[in-house]
N, C-alpha and C positions, 0 to 999 in steps of 0.2 A: 163557670166551669164546663157546662155542656158545650158552649160555643168553642171554648179552647180545645176540648176533646175532639170536636167535630173537625176543627182546622187541622189538628195533628193527623187524624185519620185521612183527611183529604190529601195532605202532603205525602203521606206514606203511599197512598194509592197512586199519586202522580209519579213518584220515584220508581215504584215497582213497575208501573206501566212503561216508563221510559226504558228500564232495564230489559223488560220483555221485548219491547220494540227493537232495541239494539241487538238482542240475541237473535230475533227473527231475521233481522237484516243480514247478520253474519251467516246464519243458516242458509239464507237464499243464495250466498256466493258459492259457486261450484268448487268442490274440493280440489279439482284439477288446477283451477286458476290460482288458488292459494299456494299449492305446492310448487307451481311454476314460478310464482313470484319469489318464493323463498329460494328456489334453486338459482334463479337469475341473480339474486342478491349475493348468494354464495359464490357464484362464478365470477362476479365483478370483484369481490374481495380477493379471490385467488389470483385473478389476473393482475390486480394492483400489487399484490405481494410478489409475484414473479417479476413484474416490470421494475419494481423498486427494491427487489430483494437485497441486492448488494448494499444499497444505501441503508436499509433497515438493519443489516448485519453490523454496520458501523456503530450502531448505538446499542446501549444496554441500559439497565435500570439505573446504573450509577450516573448516567448522563442526565437523567430526569429528576433525580432526587438527591438531596445531600449537598454539602458545600463543594465547590470546585477546588481542585488541588491548587496549592500556592505556586507562585513563580519558582521555577527550578533554575538554580544558578550553580555553575561549577565547570571544571575542566572536562571536556567531552572525549570519550573514546569513540572512534568511528567504527560503525558496524558495516554500513554500506553508504552509497551516495545520498540516501535520503533518511538515514536512521543513525542516531547516536545514542550513547548511554552516559548518563550523569548520575553519580551516587547510586548506581545499581538500577536506575529506572530507564528503560528503553523509551526513546522519544522519536516519533515519526514526524518529519516536517510536513506541515499542512499545505496542501494544494499543489505539490509537485511529485514527480515520480522519476526515479533514477534507474539506470540499468541494474539488474540484479547481480550479486557477487559472482555468480557462475555464468553470466551472460556474455556472449561474444558478439562483436559487430565487425563490419568491414571498413577498412581505411580507404584513403583516396585511391590506392592501387589495387583495391579489392582483396587485400590481405586481411586475414582474421586477426583480431586483437582482443584482449580481455577488457571490454569497455566497462563492465561492472567494476572491476578492480581499479581501472583508470579513474572512474568517477569517484570512488572512495579515496583514492590517493589525492585527487584535487581537493576534496573536502577536507581531508586531514591537513594538507598544507595551508589551506585558507584559514582554518580555525587555529592553527598553531601560531599564527602571527598576531593574534589578538585574543587574549583570554581574560576571564572565563566567559563561557556562553550563557545567555539567559533565555529561557523559554517560557512563554505564557500558554496556558492550557486552552485547547479548543474542544477536544472530545477524546473519548477512549475508542480505540479501534477494536476489531474482532479478536486480535491477539493480546488485548489488554495493554497495548502500547499507548503511551501518552502522546496524543497528536497535538502539536503545538506550533506556534510561530516563534522562531528563534533568531536572536541577534547577537552579534559580537559587541564588546564594550564600546566600540566606536560607532555603534548604531546601525551597522550594515546588516541588512536582512540576509540570512544564510540562504534561504530558498531562492530569493531573487538573484543572488550572486551565482548560484549553481546553474540556474536556467540561462542567465545572461552569458555565461561562459561555456555553454553547450554541454554541461555535464549532467543535466537533468532536463526534464520536460515539464512544461505547464500542463497540469492535469485538470482540464476544464470541468470534469465531472464534480470536482470538489473545490476548485479554485474560482470557477465561474469567470475564467479568463483573466485572473489577477496578474498573471505573469506572461500574458500574451505578447506584450511589447518587448520584454526581455528575450523571449524566444525568437521573435522576428529578427531582432538584432543579431542573435547568435547564428541563425540560419543564413542571414545575408552575408555575414562575415565568414561563414563556413569554418567554424571552430568547434572543437569538441566532437560530439556525435555527428554534427552536420558536415564534417569533413568527408564522410563516406556514407555508407548505407547502414541502417539499423532497424530493428523491430521495436515498436513501442513496448516499454517494460510491462504494461498491464496485459498486452497480448502475449508476450513471452511467458509470463506467469500462467496464463490460462492454458498454454500448451504443456508446461512443465510441472504443473501442480505443486506438491509439497517440496519437490526438489529445489524450487525457486526461493524458499524461505531462508533467511540468514541463519547460520549455525549459532546456537546460543553460546554466549561467552567468547566468541571468536571475532575480534575486531579485524576483519579481513583487509580493510584498507590499509591499516598501519603495517600489518605483516607484509602485504604485497609491496608497499612502498619501499621497505627495507630491502626486500629481495631484488626488486628491479634496480634500485640504486647501486647495489653491490655486484650484480651479475653481469650486466651488459648484454644478456641474452635476448633473443627475439624469437617469437613463435613462427616466423617465416625466414627462410623456406623450411618446409617440413623436413625432419631428419629421421634417420634410423640409428640404431645402436652403433652400427659400424662407423657412423659419421660423428659420434659424440666422444669427447675426449676424457670426460670424468664423470664420477658418480654424482657429484653436485650438479653438474650441468644436466644430467639425465633427470634428476629429481626436480629440477626447476621446470623442465618441459612438462613433466608429469603433473605438476601442481598448477601450472599457469597457462597451458595451451590446450585447446579443445581436442587436439589429436594426441595429447600426451599419454592417454590411456593405452595406446597401441604399444608403448614401450614397456608396459607391465603386463605381459601375456598371461601370467598365472594369477593376477589379481591380488597379490600379497602386499601391495603398496610400495614395492621397490622396483624402480625402473632400471632396465639394463643391468641385471644382476651380475653379469660377468665383469662389470666395471666396479661393482660395489662389494 
């Protein structure tokens, strides 16, 4: 018993001595060095957050835990060139970016045209020929849209078709070049956006902020498709109220042309009121 008690006391002394030695070691480190190390680590974390902040915003807790949403299948309503809605769920195509609904580009003659609406019209026509659309889940984005890979029943990738026909761009930030070949083909053929000059949609959004987001519940592509098909109007050359023949024509310019706002001087939503 005495020997056992002696061994326990010896072990206790050794552990206590080790702790005291460790404490003396930390005490010998200058406080300035410790604070500097902590600050450097914090700075590195902040820099990482700023560098990859947009990527981090694309994910939330629902991406990390819980079951992934099931395959979504149904007839799609077109919101814009890279977003559809099925059964009330907004779906953003993974890896591509299309002009925004309010975005304008230049055609081959440097005339402005509503490229965002044109992209939505192309998507609407493409989906209408083969229904329903089926989309598999990839992630939730910052607006809680379902980001997915979508295909028609014939197996055609919607995103690949949009890029190949010049109605959307490969977005390397998220696609890692998955649609680079289709984009090169469209650029070489000078079709869609590539027929003239345009600003990348992600840059256009950065300049226009919240105005760039699609209007909730408004399938702009389908609306525009009907207007254009029925009207025969064009945003060029620019017109004044004296050159316009009807209220319907004036309203079309107001809704579809970048300069249309000049026809509504009092901002009440009615263009060329003398005609209306």
